[in-house]
C-alpha positions as CSV (number, residue, x, y, z in Angstrom):
1,M,0.0,0.0,0.0
2,E,1.3,3.4,-0.9
3,T,2.1,5.6,2.0
4,P,-0.2,8.7,2.2
5,H,1.7,11.9,1.4
6,V,0.8,15.5,0.8
7,V,1.7,18.0,-1.9
8,H,1.1,21.7,-1.4
9,R,-0.5,23.7,-4.2
10,A,-2.5,27.0,-4.6
11,G,-40.8,14.7,-27.4
12,T,-40.2,11.5,-25.3
13,V,-37.1,13.3,-24.0
14,L,-39.2,16.4,-23.3
15,A,-41.8,14.5,-21.4
16,A,-39.3,12.6,-19.4
17,A,-37.4,15.7,-18.4
18,V,-40.4,17.8,-17.5
19,V,-42.0,15.2,-15.3
20,P,-39.6,16.1,-12.4
21,L,-41.5,19.5,-12.1
22,A,-44.7,17.6,-10.9
23,L,-46.3,21.0,-10.3
24,A,-48.9,23.1,-12.1
25,A,-48.3,26.9,-12.0
26,P,-51.6,28.0,-9.9
27,A,-28.6,0.0,8.9
28,A,-26.1,1.5,11.6
29,L,-25.3,5.1,11.0
30,A,-21.9,5.7,9.5
31,V,-20.3,8.5,11.6
32,P,-17.1,10.5,11.0
33,P,-14.1,9.3,13.0
34,P,-13.4,10.7,16.4
35,A,-10.8,13.5,16.8
36,P,-7.3,12.2,17.4
37,A,-5.7,13.4,20.6
38,A,-3.9,16.7,20.2
39,V,-0.1,16.4,20.4
40,T,1.3,18.9,23.0
41,P,5.1,19.4,23.6
42,A,6.3,18.1,27.0
43,G,5.9,20.6,29.7
44,Q,3.2,22.7,27.9
45,S,-0.4,22.6,28.7
46,Q,-3.1,22.0,26.1
47,P,-4.8,25.3,25.1
48,A,-8.4,25.7,26.3
49,A,-11.1,24.7,23.9
50,H,-12.4,27.3,21.5
51,A,-15.1,27.4,18.9
52,I,-14.3,25.9,15.5
53,P,-11.9,28.5,14.0
54,F,-12.3,27.6,10.4
55,T,-14.1,30.1,8.2
56,E,-13.6,28.1,5.0
57,A,-12.9,24.4,4.5
58,T,-13.6,21.9,1.7
59,V,-12.5,18.4,0.6
60,T,-12.5,17.4,-3.0
61,Q,-12.0,13.9,-4.3
62,H,-10.3,13.5,-7.7
63,D,-10.5,10.8,-10.3
64,D,-6.9,9.6,-9.6
65,G,-7.8,8.8,-5.9
66,S,-6.2,11.9,-4.5
67,Y,-7.9,14.5,-2.3
68,S,-7.6,18.3,-2.2
69,V,-8.1,19.7,1.3
70,N,-8.4,23.4,1.6
71,W,-9.0,25.6,4.7
72,R,-8.8,29.0,6.2
73,A,-8.8,29.5,10.0
74,Q,-8.6,32.5,12.3
75,G,-6.4,32.8,15.3
76,V,-4.3,29.7,14.7
77,Q,-0.8,29.0,13.6
78,S,-1.0,25.5,12.4
79,V,-3.6,22.8,11.3
80,T,-2.9,19.1,11.3
81,V,-4.9,16.9,9.0
82,Y,-5.8,13.3,9.9
83,A,-7.3,10.5,7.8
84,D,-7.8,6.9,8.9
85,G,-6.4,7.9,12.3
86,R,-3.0,9.0,10.8
87,Q,-1.6,12.4,10.2
88,V,-1.6,13.0,6.4
89,A,-0.9,16.7,6.2
90,R,0.0,19.8,8.1
91,G,-0.2,23.5,7.2
92,G,-0.7,27.0,8.4
93,A,-3.8,29.1,9.0
94,E,-4.6,29.2,5.3
95,E,-3.6,26.2,3.2
96,S,-4.4,24.1,0.2
97,V,-2.9,20.6,0.1
98,T,-3.2,17.4,-1.9
99,V,-3.3,14.0,-0.1
100,R,-2.4,10.9,-2.1
101,G,-2.0,7.2,-1.4
102,L,-5.0,6.7,0.9
103,P,-6.7,3.3,0.7
104,A,-10.0,3.0,-1.1
105,A,-13.0,3.8,1.0
106,D,-16.7,4.3,0.6
107,R,-16.2,7.8,1.9
108,Q,-12.9,9.3,3.1
109,W,-13.1,11.5,6.2
110,F,-10.6,14.1,7.1
111,R,-10.2,15.6,10.5
112,L,-8.7,19.2,10.6
113,V,-7.2,19.8,14.0
114,P,-6.1,23.4,14.7
115,D,-3.5,24.2,17.4
116,R,-6.2,26.4,19.0
117,G,-9.9,25.7,18.9
118,D,-12.1,22.8,18.1
119,P,-11.5,20.4,15.1
120,L,-13.6,20.0,12.0
121,T,-14.5,16.8,10.3
122,L,-15.2,16.9,6.5
123,A,-15.5,14.7,3.5
124,D,-16.0,15.3,-0.2
125,R,-19.7,16.4,-0.5
126,S,-20.4,14.0,-3.4
127,L,-20.8,10.3,-2.8
128,H,-19.6,9.7,-6.4
129,L,-22.5,7.3,-7.3
130,A,-22.4,6.6,-11.0
131,S,-26.1,5.9,-11.0
132,A,-27.1,9.0,-9.0
133,P,-24.6,11.8,-9.7
134,N,-26.4,14.5,-7.7
135,F,-26.4,12.4,-4.5
136,R,-24.4,14.6,-2.1
137,D,-24.1,15.7,1.5
138,A,-26.3,18.5,2.6
139,G,-23.9,19.6,5.3
140,G,-20.3,20.9,5.4
141,Y,-21.3,24.6,5.4
142,R,-20.5,27.3,7.9
143,T,-23.2,29.4,9.4
144,S,-23.2,33.1,9.9
145,G,-22.6,32.5,13.6
146,G,-19.5,30.4,13.1
147,Q,-21.0,26.9,13.5
148,W,-20.8,24.2,10.9
149,V,-23.5,22.0,9.5
150,R,-22.5,18.4,10.3
151,M,-21.7,16.1,7.4
152,G,-22.8,12.4,7.1
153,V,-26.3,13.1,8.5
154,L,-28.5,14.6,5.7
155,Y,-28.1,13.9,2.0
156,R,-29.8,15.5,-1.0
157,T,-30.2,13.6,-4.3
158,G,-32.2,13.0,-7.4
159,Q,-34.3,9.9,-8.1
160,L,-33.1,6.6,-6.8
161,S,-34.8,4.3,-9.3
162,K,-31.6,3.7,-11.3
163,L,-29.3,2.8,-8.4
164,T,-27.0,-0.1,-9.2
165,D,-26.6,-3.0,-6.9
166,A,-23.2,-1.7,-6.0
167,D,-24.5,1.8,-5.2
168,V,-27.3,0.4,-3.1
169,A,-24.8,-1.7,-1.1
170,K,-22.7,1.5,-0.6
171,L,-25.6,3.4,0.8
172,Q,-26.3,0.4,3.1
173,R,-22.7,0.6,4.4
174,L,-23.0,4.4,4.8
175,G,-26.0,4.0,7.0
176,I,-28.8,5.5,5.0
177,R,-31.7,4.9,7.4
178,T,-34.5,7.1,6.1
179,D,-35.6,8.0,2.5
180,Y,-37.9,11.0,1.9
181,D,-39.5,10.9,-1.5
182,L,-40.8,14.3,-2.5
183,R,-42.2,13.2,-5.8
184,A,-45.7,13.1,-7.2
185,P,-47.7,9.9,-7.7
186,G,-46.9,9.5,-11.4
187,E,-43.2,9.9,-10.8
188,R,-43.2,7.4,-8.0
189,A,-45.2,4.8,-10.1
190,K,-43.0,5.2,-13.1
191,A,-39.6,5.1,-11.3
192,P,-39.9,3.6,-7.8
193,D,-37.0,4.0,-5.4
194,R,-34.3,1.4,-5.0
195,I,-33.1,1.7,-1.4
196,P,-31.1,-0.4,1.1
197,Q,-33.0,-3.1,2.9
198,G,-34.3,-1.8,6.2
199,T,-34.4,1.8,5.1
200,R,-37.6,3.6,6.1
201,Y,-39.4,5.0,3.1
202,V,-41.5,8.1,3.5
203,V,-43.7,9.7,0.9
204,A,-43.8,13.4,1.3
205,D,-45.5,14.6,-1.9
206,V,-44.7,18.3,-2.3
207,T,-47.1,19.0,-5.2
208,G,-49.9,16.4,-5.0
209,E,-50.2,16.2,-8.8
210,D,-48.3,15.8,-12.0
211,V,-47.9,18.6,-14.6
212,D,-48.8,19.4,-18.2
213,L,-45.9,20.1,-20.5
214,P,-45.0,23.7,-21.4
215,A,-45.3,24.7,-25.0
216,T,-42.6,27.4,-25.2
217,P,-39.4,28.4,-23.4
218,D,-41.1,31.3,-21.8
219,Q,-43.9,29.1,-20.5
220,A,-41.3,26.7,-19.2
221,A,-39.4,29.5,-17.3
222,E,-42.7,30.8,-15.9
223,L,-43.7,27.3,-14.9
224,M,-40.5,26.9,-12.9
225,T,-40.8,30.3,-11.3
226,E,-44.4,29.8,-10.2
227,G,-43.6,26.2,-9.1
228,N,-40.9,27.5,-6.8
229,R,-43.3,30.0,-5.2
230,A,-45.8,27.1,-4.7
231,Y,-43.2,25.2,-2.7
232,V,-43.7,27.8,-0.1
233,S,-47.4,28.4,-0.4
234,R,-49.1,25.1,-1.4
235,D,-50.7,23.1,1.4
236,S,-49.1,19.8,0.2
237,A,-45.7,21.4,0.1
238,R,-46.0,22.9,3.6
239,K,-47.1,19.5,4.9
240,A,-44.2,17.7,3.2
241,Y,-41.5,20.0,4.2
242,G,-42.8,20.2,7.7
243,A,-42.6,16.4,8.0
244,L,-39.0,16.5,6.6
245,F,-37.9,19.1,9.1
246,R,-39.3,17.1,12.0
247,D,-37.4,14.0,10.9
248,A,-34.3,16.0,10.2
249,A,-34.4,17.1,13.9
250,N,-34.6,13.4,15.0
251,P,-31.2,11.7,15.3
252,S,-32.9,8.3,15.1
253,A,-33.7,9.0,11.5
254,Y,-30.1,9.5,10.5
255,A,-28.7,9.2,8.0
256,L,-31.5,10.7,6.1
257,A,-31.8,11.2,2.3
258,Y,-34.4,13.4,0.6
259,H,-35.1,13.6,-3.1
260,C,-37.3,14.4,-6.0
261,T,-36.5,13.4,-9.6
262,A,-33.6,15.7,-10.6
263,G,-32.7,16.7,-7.1
264,K,-33.0,20.3,-8.2
265,D,-36.2,22.1,-7.4
266,R,-38.3,20.4,-4.7
267,T,-35.1,19.0,-3.2
268,G,-33.4,22.4,-3.8
269,W,-35.9,24.2,-1.7
270,A,-35.7,21.5,1.0
271,S,-32.0,22.1,1.2
272,A,-32.3,25.9,1.0
273,A,-34.9,26.0,3.7
274,L,-32.9,23.6,6.0
275,L,-29.7,25.5,5.6
276,T,-31.4,28.9,6.1
277,A,-33.0,27.6,9.3
278,L,-29.6,26.5,10.5
279,G,-28.2,30.0,9.9
280,V,-26.3,29.5,6.6
281,D,-26.1,32.8,4.7
282,R,-28.1,33.3,1.5
283,G,-25.0,33.4,-0.8
284,T,-23.9,30.0,0.4
285,V,-27.4,28.6,0.1
286,M,-27.6,29.8,-3.5
287,R,-24.2,28.2,-4.4
288,D,-25.4,24.9,-3.0
289,Y,-28.6,25.2,-5.1
290,L,-26.7,26.1,-8.3
291,A,-24.2,23.3,-7.7
292,T,-26.8,20.9,-9.2
293,N,-25.8,22.3,-12.6
294,E,-22.3,20.9,-12.1
295,Y,-23.3,17.5,-10.7
296,R,-25.8,17.0,-13.4
297,A,-23.9,18.5,-16.3
298,D,-23.3,15.2,-18.2
299,E,-27.0,14.1,-17.6
300,V,-28.3,17.5,-18.8
301,K,-26.1,17.4,-21.9
302,E,-27.3,14.0,-22.8
303,I,-31.0,15.0,-22.5
304,L,-30.5,18.2,-24.6
305,D,-28.4,16.3,-27.2
306,Q,-31.2,13.7,-27.7
307,A,-33.9,16.4,-28.1
308,T,-34.9,18.2,-31.2
309,P,-33.9,21.9,-31.3
310,H,-37.5,22.9,-30.6
311,D,-37.7,20.6,-27.5
312,A,-34.3,21.5,-26.3
313,A,-35.2,25.2,-26.2
314,I,-38.2,24.3,-24.0
315,L,-36.2,21.8,-21.9
316,K,-33.3,24.2,-21.0
317,P,-35.3,26.4,-18.6
318,V,-36.7,23.2,-17.0
319,I,-33.6,21.2,-16.4
320,E,-31.3,24.0,-15.3
321,A,-31.1,25.4,-11.8
322,R,-31.4,29.1,-12.1
323,A,-31.0,31.7,-9.4
324,G,-34.3,33.3,-10.2
325,Y,-36.2,30.1,-9.3
326,L,-34.8,30.0,-5.8
327,D,-35.2,33.7,-5.4
328,A,-38.9,33.2,-6.2
329,S,-39.2,30.8,-3.2
330,F,-37.6,33.3,-0.8
331,D,-39.7,36.1,-2.2
332,E,-42.8,34.1,-1.5
333,V,-41.6,33.5,2.0
334,E,-41.3,37.3,2.5
335,R,-44.6,38.1,0.8
336,R,-46.6,35.6,2.8
337,Y,-44.9,35.4,6.1
338,G,-42.7,38.5,6.5
339,T,-39.7,36.6,7.9
340,F,-38.2,33.2,7.4
341,E,-38.7,32.4,11.1
342,N,-42.4,33.0,10.6
343,Y,-42.4,30.6,7.7
344,L,-40.9,27.9,9.8
345,H,-43.5,28.4,12.6
346,Q,-46.6,29.4,10.7
347,G,-45.9,27.8,7.3
348,L,-44.3,24.5,8.3
349,G,-46.0,24.3,11.8
350,L,-42.7,23.9,13.6
351,D,-42.5,24.8,17.3
352,D,-39.5,26.2,19.1
353,R,-38.6,22.8,20.6
354,T,-38.3,21.2,17.2
355,L,-36.2,24.0,15.7
356,A,-33.9,23.9,18.8
357,G,-33.6,20.2,18.3
358,L,-32.8,20.6,14.7
359,R,-30.0,23.1,15.4
360,K,-28.6,21.0,18.2
361,A,-28.5,17.9,16.1
362,L,-27.1,19.4,13.0
363,L,-24.7,22.1,14.1
364,A,-21.2,21.7,15.4
365,D,-19.6,24.6,17.2
């Protein structure tokens, strides 16, 4: 086995694609490894614990098996990186490193341990499932208050009907315990989920109905915009998202995955609402939403390539994540409820105890 080392560096297609809208206009939980004991020179006392000092941190897995680990931390002089219980890198307060030679793993976790403050555990956000490219961790983001959304707990994804046996087995090993299906009846019947044995399956239909196909690109864009407003206002949506939030606050449901068909719109609002409730800033929430375009790039290209020019023009507004769509949801929150906190209480029916439990379970500080 190679020793880990580190390198520093600075028609039919139309119908199938529109179905994900589904909206008319009007096993044991796999947990990150524990923190290794901090190494303190003889005769020196260990610094008192501080809040997590990292303001930025990401892990990216590459095709050659290497990992990029990037971070920025305040008030520290050094950061030691551990993987598989071994030190694999070390750097200063702001660093970008590449780690090679780690053994194959379903998911590789890295523990970033600063010389002052609390450690942070991260992995690549994507699970790299060939049959579900948009299956990714919903956590790993910093809140405005300096806390971090835990990883390995909540996952967002597209449809699970095409999962291979190998990918189902991987999800079993990663401890996917709850599956929230946000799709409409027609979608569920046409493409039922494949999930690990023993996983609890929950139907949380956001829309309650399927959708007619748009006839023009402008109609498609308007359908998407109005649909995103309805994720906030429609009774079925408020019921579905309220149920999801309650389970997201319940550690016995972890790890929990939630999805629609593309993992873009109904799933996108679920993630945006959860992250906002946890205190993640709007810019970060938007970047997470738009990241679907990167994860689904090959899938989207294949759909457009197979369509006629006329259909491709209609499909493009439907299968892309666009900032204006998510903005429409937030605008609807403000219009109907005034504040996001009011939306959580009045719209989703969540009480203070549930929201406090959600934040306690999902935030690390």
